[in-house]
C-alpha positions in Angstrom: 103.3 158.6 181.2 107.1 158.3 181.5 109.5 160.4 179.5 110.6 157.6 177.2 107.2 156.8 175.7 106.5 160.6 175.4 109.8 161.1 173.5 109.0 158.1 171.3 105.5 159.6 170.6 107.0 163.0 169.7 109.6 161.4 167.4 106.9 159.3 165.7 104.8 162.4 165.1 107.8 164.3 163.7 108.6 161.3 161.4 105.0 161.3 160.1 105.1 165.1 159.4 108.4 164.7 157.6 107.1 161.8 155.5 104.0 163.8 154.6 106.2 166.8 153.6 108.3 164.6 151.3 105.2 163.0 149.8 103.7 166.4 149.1 106.9 167.7 147.6 107.0 164.7 145.3 103.4 165.3 144.2 104.1 168.9 143.5 107.2 168.0 141.5 105.2 165.5 139.4 102.5 168.1 138.8 105.1 170.4 137.3 105.7 167.8 134.6 103.4 167.6 131.5 101.3 164.5 131.5 103.5 163.0 128.8 106.6 163.6 130.8 105.0 162.2 134.0 104.0 159.1 132.0 107.5 158.6 130.8 108.8 159.1 134.4 106.4 156.5 135.7 106.3 154.0 132.9 107.7 150.5 133.8 107.5 147.6 131.4 105.0 145.0 132.6 102.9 147.7 134.3 100.0 149.8 133.0 100.5 150.9 129.4 101.2 154.6 128.7 97.6 155.5 127.8 96.4 154.0 131.1 99.1 155.9 133.0 98.1 159.1 131.3 94.5 158.6 132.3 95.4 157.7 135.9 97.7 160.8 136.2 94.9 163.1 134.9 92.4 161.6 137.3 94.8 161.9 140.2 95.6 165.5 139.4 91.9 166.4 139.1 91.1 164.7 142.5 93.9 166.4 144.3 93.0 169.8 142.8 89.4 169.3 144.0 90.7 168.4 147.5 93.0 171.4 147.6 90.1 173.7 146.5 87.8 172.3 149.2 90.4 172.8 151.9 
């Protein structure tokens, strides 16, 4: 394997790690909000209504909590 593809591979791995870190930080930030505040932050006219967003946020938080507990 030449140096160029290896460097590209390393750069790609680092970019994936950085993206995952940013994603996780965003999830953690949203989890600090109350469900009502998260609904207002996520609500967009034409999308799911606020009640559906609240349900989806609760389900998402519960699933991620189970995943973290299992890890």
